[in-house]
C-alpha positions as CSV (number, residue, x, y, z in Angstrom):
1,X,33.9,-10.0,249.8
2,X,32.6,-12.7,248.0
3,X,29.7,-12.3,245.9
4,X,26.1,-13.1,247.2
5,X,23.3,-15.0,246.0
6,X,20.8,-13.3,243.9
7,X,18.4,-12.7,246.7
8,X,16.4,-9.9,245.4
9,X,16.1,-11.6,241.5
10,X,13.1,-11.1,240.5
11,X,11.5,-13.1,237.9
12,X,7.7,-12.6,236.7
13,X,8.4,-14.6,233.0
14,X,7.5,-18.1,234.7
15,X,10.7,-19.3,234.4
16,X,11.8,-19.7,237.6
17,X,8.7,-21.1,239.5
18,X,8.1,-20.0,242.8
19,X,8.4,-22.2,245.8
20,X,4.5,-21.7,247.1
21,X,3.6,-22.8,243.6
22,X,5.6,-26.6,243.6
23,X,4.9,-27.1,247.1
24,X,1.5,-26.6,246.0
25,X,2.4,-28.8,243.1
26,X,4.0,-31.8,245.2
27,X,0.7,-31.7,247.1
28,X,-1.7,-32.6,244.0
29,X,1.3,-35.2,243.0
30,X,1.3,-36.6,246.2
31,X,5.3,-36.5,246.2
32,X,7.7,-35.1,248.5
33,X,11.2,-33.9,248.6
34,X,13.5,-36.9,248.7
35,X,15.2,-37.2,252.3
36,X,17.8,-38.9,249.8
37,X,18.5,-39.5,246.8
38,X,16.9,-42.6,244.8
39,X,18.9,-44.1,241.7
40,X,17.0,-43.4,238.6
41,X,15.8,-47.0,236.9
42,X,17.3,-46.4,233.5
43,X,15.1,-48.8,232.1
44,X,12.5,-51.0,233.8
45,X,9.7,-49.4,234.2
46,X,7.9,-51.9,236.0
47,X,6.7,-52.3,239.6
48,X,8.8,-49.9,242.0
49,X,9.7,-50.2,245.7
50,X,6.8,-49.8,248.2
51,X,8.6,-46.6,249.9
52,X,11.3,-45.4,247.0
53,X,11.0,-42.0,248.3
54,X,13.0,-43.0,251.8
55,X,15.4,-46.0,250.2
56,X,18.9,-45.1,250.6
57,X,20.8,-45.3,247.5
58,X,24.0,-47.0,247.3
59,X,24.8,-46.3,243.4
60,X,27.8,-44.6,242.9
61,X,28.4,-42.5,239.7
62,X,29.5,-44.1,236.8
63,X,33.1,-42.4,236.8
64,X,36.2,-42.9,234.2
65,X,39.1,-42.4,236.8
66,X,42.3,-41.1,234.9
67,X,45.3,-42.9,235.1
68,X,48.9,-41.5,235.4
69,X,49.1,-42.9,231.7
70,X,45.7,-41.0,230.7
71,X,47.0,-37.9,231.7
72,X,50.6,-38.2,229.5
73,X,48.1,-39.2,226.8
74,X,45.9,-35.9,227.0
75,X,49.3,-34.2,227.5
76,X,50.5,-35.5,223.9
77,X,47.4,-35.4,222.4
78,X,47.4,-31.3,223.3
79,X,51.4,-31.1,221.9
80,X,50.3,-32.9,218.6
81,X,47.2,-30.4,217.9
82,X,48.9,-27.2,218.7
83,X,51.6,-28.3,216.7
84,X,49.4,-29.2,213.8
85,X,48.8,-25.3,213.6
86,X,44.8,-26.2,213.1
87,X,41.6,-23.9,214.4
88,X,39.6,-25.0,217.1
89,X,36.7,-25.7,215.2
90,X,38.9,-28.4,213.6
91,X,39.6,-30.2,216.5
92,X,37.8,-33.7,216.4
93,X,39.1,-36.8,217.3
94,X,41.6,-37.7,215.1
95,X,43.6,-34.3,215.6
96,X,43.4,-35.3,219.2
97,X,44.5,-38.7,219.3
98,X,44.3,-40.5,222.8
99,X,45.4,-44.2,221.7
100,X,44.6,-46.0,224.6
101,X,41.8,-43.7,226.3
102,X,39.6,-43.2,223.5
103,X,38.5,-47.1,223.9
104,X,37.6,-46.8,227.4
105,X,35.7,-43.2,226.2
106,X,33.9,-45.3,223.7
107,X,32.7,-47.8,226.1
108,X,30.7,-45.4,228.3
109,X,29.5,-42.8,225.3
110,X,28.1,-46.2,223.5
111,X,25.5,-46.3,226.5
112,X,24.7,-42.9,226.9
113,X,21.7,-43.4,224.5
114,X,20.4,-46.5,226.7
115,X,21.4,-47.9,229.3
116,X,23.5,-45.3,231.3
117,X,22.8,-41.8,230.2
118,X,25.8,-40.4,231.8
119,X,29.5,-40.7,232.9
120,X,32.1,-38.5,234.6
121,X,35.3,-38.0,233.7
122,X,37.8,-37.2,236.7
123,X,41.3,-36.5,237.0
124,X,42.3,-33.7,235.3
125,X,43.3,-30.3,237.1
126,X,42.0,-27.1,235.5
127,X,44.0,-24.9,237.9
128,X,47.5,-26.0,236.0
129,X,46.9,-25.0,233.0
130,X,45.3,-21.5,230.9
131,X,42.0,-21.0,229.7
132,X,43.2,-21.9,226.2
133,X,44.8,-25.5,227.1
134,X,41.8,-26.4,228.9
135,X,39.4,-25.5,226.2
136,X,41.8,-27.5,224.1
137,X,41.5,-30.4,226.5
138,X,37.8,-30.2,226.6
139,X,37.2,-29.6,223.2
140,X,39.4,-32.6,222.1
141,X,38.3,-35.1,224.9
142,X,34.4,-34.0,224.0
143,X,35.3,-35.2,220.4
144,X,35.7,-38.6,221.4
145,X,32.3,-39.0,222.8
146,X,30.6,-37.1,220.2
147,X,31.1,-36.3,216.4
148,X,29.5,-32.8,215.9
149,X,28.9,-29.7,218.2
150,X,25.6,-27.9,218.4
151,X,25.6,-23.9,217.0
152,X,22.6,-21.9,218.0
153,X,21.2,-20.1,214.5
154,X,22.8,-17.3,214.6
155,X,25.1,-17.7,217.7
156,X,28.7,-19.0,216.0
157,X,30.0,-19.8,219.7
158,X,29.7,-23.5,220.1
159,X,31.4,-22.5,223.8
160,X,29.8,-21.6,226.4
161,X,30.7,-20.3,229.8
162,X,28.7,-21.3,232.7
163,X,29.2,-18.8,236.1
164,X,28.0,-15.8,237.6
165,X,28.9,-12.3,235.0
166,X,27.5,-9.4,235.1
167,X,29.2,-8.2,231.7
168,X,32.4,-8.9,230.0
169,X,35.0,-7.0,229.1
170,X,34.3,-7.7,225.0
171,X,30.8,-8.4,225.6
172,X,28.6,-7.9,222.6
173,X,25.8,-9.1,224.2
174,X,23.4,-7.7,226.9
175,X,20.8,-10.1,227.6
176,X,22.0,-12.0,230.9
177,X,20.1,-15.0,231.4
178,X,20.1,-17.7,233.8
179,X,23.5,-19.8,233.3
180,X,25.3,-16.5,233.9
181,X,23.2,-15.5,237.2
182,X,23.7,-17.2,240.7
183,X,20.1,-18.1,241.0
184,X,18.8,-22.0,241.3
185,X,18.0,-23.4,238.0
186,X,14.3,-25.5,238.0
187,X,14.6,-28.5,236.1
188,X,14.9,-28.4,232.3
189,X,16.7,-29.3,229.2
190,X,18.9,-27.7,226.9
191,X,18.5,-28.3,223.2
192,X,20.4,-31.1,221.5
193,X,21.3,-34.9,222.1
194,X,24.8,-35.0,224.4
195,X,25.5,-31.9,227.3
196,X,28.7,-31.7,228.3
197,X,30.2,-29.5,231.2
198,X,33.7,-29.4,232.2
199,X,34.0,-27.7,235.9
200,X,37.1,-25.7,236.0
201,X,36.4,-24.4,239.4
202,X,33.7,-24.8,242.3
203,X,31.5,-22.0,244.2
204,X,32.4,-21.5,247.9
205,X,29.0,-22.7,248.6
206,X,26.0,-24.0,246.4
207,X,26.0,-24.9,243.2
208,X,25.3,-28.7,242.9
209,X,24.0,-30.2,239.4
210,X,21.1,-32.4,239.5
211,X,19.9,-34.9,237.2
212,X,16.6,-36.9,236.6
213,X,15.3,-39.3,234.2
214,X,12.5,-38.4,232.5
215,X,11.3,-42.2,233.5
216,X,11.2,-41.8,236.8
217,X,9.6,-38.0,236.2
218,X,7.0,-40.0,234.5
219,X,6.4,-42.3,237.1
220,X,6.1,-39.8,239.9
221,X,3.4,-38.0,237.8
222,X,1.3,-40.7,236.0
223,X,0.3,-42.4,239.9
224,X,-1.4,-39.5,240.4
225,X,-1.9,-36.8,237.7
226,X,-1.9,-39.2,233.8
227,X,-3.6,-36.0,232.8
228,X,-0.1,-33.9,233.1
229,X,1.8,-36.6,230.6
230,X,-1.2,-36.6,228.0
231,X,-0.9,-32.3,228.2
232,X,2.8,-32.9,227.9
233,X,2.3,-35.5,224.6
234,X,0.4,-32.3,222.7
235,X,1.9,-29.7,221.2
236,X,3.3,-26.7,223.0
237,X,4.4,-23.1,221.1
238,X,8.3,-23.2,221.6
239,X,10.2,-19.7,220.9
240,X,12.5,-20.3,218.4
241,X,15.5,-17.6,219.1
242,X,17.0,-17.6,215.3
243,X,14.8,-14.8,214.8
244,X,11.8,-12.2,216.3
245,X,8.6,-14.1,216.0
246,X,9.8,-17.6,215.2
247,X,8.3,-20.6,216.9
248,X,8.4,-24.2,216.9
249,X,5.0,-26.2,217.3
250,X,5.8,-29.4,219.2
251,X,5.3,-32.0,222.3
252,X,7.3,-31.9,225.3
253,X,7.2,-35.2,225.6
254,X,7.5,-38.4,223.5
255,X,7.9,-42.2,223.2
256,X,10.3,-43.4,220.5
257,X,10.4,-46.5,218.6
258,X,12.1,-48.5,221.5
259,X,9.6,-47.8,223.8
260,X,11.7,-45.6,226.0
261,X,10.6,-41.7,226.3
262,X,12.6,-38.7,225.1
263,X,12.0,-35.0,226.7
264,X,12.8,-31.7,225.1
265,X,11.6,-28.7,227.5
266,X,13.6,-25.3,227.8
267,X,12.1,-23.3,230.4
268,X,13.7,-20.5,228.4
269,X,11.8,-21.7,225.2
270,X,8.7,-22.0,226.9
271,X,8.1,-19.3,229.2
272,X,11.2,-16.6,228.1
273,X,13.2,-15.4,230.8
274,X,13.7,-12.3,233.1
275,X,16.0,-10.9,230.5
276,X,14.2,-11.5,228.1
277,X,10.3,-12.7,228.7
278,X,7.7,-15.0,226.3
279,X,7.2,-12.5,223.2
280,X,4.0,-11.1,223.1
281,X,3.1,-12.0,219.3
282,X,3.3,-15.6,220.7
283,X,0.2,-16.6,223.1
284,X,1.0,-17.8,226.7
285,X,1.0,-21.0,227.7
286,X,-2.4,-22.3,228.9
287,X,-2.4,-22.7,232.7
288,X,-2.3,-26.6,232.3
289,X,0.3,-26.3,230.1
290,X,2.7,-24.3,232.2
291,X,1.2,-26.2,235.7
292,X,2.7,-29.6,233.1
293,X,6.2,-28.1,232.9
294,X,5.9,-27.0,236.5
295,X,5.3,-30.5,237.0
296,X,8.7,-32.1,235.3
297,X,10.3,-29.6,238.0
298,X,8.4,-31.1,240.9
299,X,8.6,-34.2,240.2
300,X,12.5,-33.7,239.4
301,X,12.9,-32.7,242.7
302,X,11.8,-36.1,244.3
303,X,13.7,-38.4,241.9
304,X,16.9,-36.3,241.2
305,X,20.8,-37.8,241.7
306,X,23.0,-35.3,243.1
307,X,25.9,-35.1,240.9
308,X,29.0,-34.8,243.5
309,X,31.6,-33.1,240.4
310,X,34.9,-32.2,241.8
311,X,37.0,-29.3,240.0
312,X,38.6,-31.2,236.6
313,X,35.5,-33.3,235.8
314,X,34.2,-33.9,232.7
315,X,30.1,-34.4,233.0
316,X,28.3,-35.9,229.7
317,X,24.9,-37.0,229.5
318,X,22.0,-37.5,227.5
319,X,20.1,-34.6,226.7
320,X,17.0,-36.4,225.9
321,X,16.8,-38.5,228.9
322,X,18.3,-36.4,231.5
323,X,16.5,-33.2,233.0
324,X,19.1,-31.2,235.0
325,X,19.1,-29.0,237.7
326,X,21.0,-26.3,240.0
327,X,21.2,-25.1,243.5
328,X,21.7,-21.3,243.9
329,X,25.4,-20.4,244.9
330,X,27.8,-18.4,246.5
331,X,31.4,-17.3,244.6
332,X,34.4,-17.4,246.4
333,X,37.3,-14.9,246.3
334,X,41.2,-14.8,246.5
335,X,41.7,-13.0,249.9
336,X,39.7,-15.7,251.9
337,X,41.5,-18.3,249.5
338,X,37.9,-19.8,247.9
339,X,37.1,-20.0,244.3
340,X,34.0,-19.0,242.4
341,X,32.1,-21.2,240.3
342,X,32.8,-22.0,236.6
343,X,31.8,-24.3,234.3
344,X,32.3,-24.7,229.9
345,X,29.6,-26.2,228.2
346,X,29.3,-27.7,224.5
347,X,26.3,-30.0,223.3
348,X,27.4,-32.6,221.6
349,X,25.8,-35.3,219.0
350,X,27.1,-38.5,217.9
351,X,26.7,-40.5,214.8
352,X,28.6,-43.2,215.2
353,X,26.9,-46.6,213.8
354,X,27.6,-48.6,217.3
355,X,25.8,-46.6,219.3
356,X,22.7,-44.8,217.4
357,X,20.8,-42.4,218.7
358,X,16.9,-42.2,218.5
359,X,15.3,-38.2,217.9
360,X,11.8,-38.0,217.6
361,X,10.4,-36.5,214.5
362,X,9.4,-34.0,216.1
363,X,12.9,-32.9,216.7
364,X,14.8,-33.8,213.4
365,X,14.3,-30.2,212.1
366,X,15.7,-28.4,215.1
367,X,18.6,-31.0,215.2
368,X,19.1,-30.2,211.5
369,X,19.5,-26.5,212.8
370,X,21.9,-27.1,215.3
371,X,24.1,-29.6,213.8
372,X,24.0,-29.5,209.8
373,X,27.1,-27.1,209.6
374,X,30.4,-26.5,208.4
375,X,33.4,-26.6,211.1
376,X,34.5,-23.5,209.3
377,X,31.5,-22.1,210.7
378,X,31.9,-22.8,214.3
379,X,33.6,-20.5,216.7
380,X,35.5,-20.7,220.2
381,X,35.1,-18.2,223.3
382,X,37.7,-18.9,225.1
383,X,37.7,-16.0,227.4
384,X,34.3,-15.5,229.5
385,X,31.6,-14.1,227.5
386,X,28.2,-13.9,228.4
387,X,25.2,-16.5,226.9
388,X,23.4,-15.1,224.0
389,X,19.6,-16.0,224.0
390,X,20.0,-17.7,221.1
391,X,22.1,-20.4,223.3
392,X,20.1,-19.8,226.3
393,X,18.0,-22.9,227.8
C-alpha cells in the first residue's frame, strides 16, 4: 500500500492555518484563488491589468536545459572531486570544475537578486546515481550558484532531506516537522538568501511547489488592507532556535535601498509547529500579527506560480523575494511502480561582485549566524535524516 496524506494531522500551533480562516481572510482582502496562475511582475509596481486573476499566463519558467556536453562536464567534475579525496565540506566551484556550463549558470545566477528571482536546471537523471553521487552533483552545481552554504546555529548539517519520514535508522532527532510530513505547507520563507532544491523523485500524487513574489503579494494586500502591510513592517518576536527562550525582534517585510521589497517570514519561527509550539516564555503573536502572517499566505495563493518540476530538476530562487508553499501529497511504492516525493535542500548565499545581494540591516546578524563559519564545520547527511527544529522553516 502507498502512504496516505495525513488527514488526521492536527496542528494547534498556528503554523498550518485552517481553510476556513484563509477563506474568511480572502473575503476581507477581496482576493480569490486564481483560476490560472498569473505571471509575477518582478520589478514594475505600476498599474496592472484590470482583471489579472483571470488572465491566462503564457510565461514559461526560466529553464537551463542541460546538453550532452553539459552532462559530460558534470560527470568529469564529479570524477575530479572524487579523485581529490576532499571531504564534502570542501566542495566548492574550484573543486567541481564546469568549464562551459559554469558560464551559463552564472548568467542565471546573476539575475537572482534582481530581475529573475528563480531558475531551473533540467536534464539530470538522479535514478542513475547512488545517494552520495547525487549529493556531490547537487552540491557541486550549487557551488556555481552560491559561494556560501547556510548552517543553522547548533545544527552542523547543511544538507537536508525533504521527504515524508517518521524516523530514520540513525535518528538523533525526535522532532518531526512539516518538511518530513506529507501535509500541505502554507506560504513561508526559510532563512537565507538563495533556496535550492534537487528533486530526486516525485510523489505518486500532489506535492507541487508554488512560488509567489512578495511584490505581487503586497499589491494584492495593499489594495484593500494597507494596515496589514504596516503591521508586517513593525517588529515581530521571532523564535531563535539556537537555544531555549532565545528570540529575534524584527519586521517581516522590508524596503531595500533599491526600492525593492524583501520578506523573511518563517512560520515555524513565528508560530512554532505541531511538534514544537511557540515557547510559553515568549508572548503569543497578537491577533493583528497572526492575521498579517496569514494574509501573506492568502494573497500568495492568488498570485502564485506552480513550478512544474520533473525528477532531476534543480530549483534555485531568491528566498528574500519569493515565498514558497507546497501541496499535500501521496507517496507511491515499488509494488505499484511509483515513487516517493524526495528533495534535497541547500540554502546558499552568493558574495560575487557581479550580483550583489541587498540584505536588510535587521537581518545581518541572522545572516552572520548562517554563513560566517568554516567549511570544516559543515556536515553532510548523505542518507535521510529528520530535519532538526534548528533547521526548520
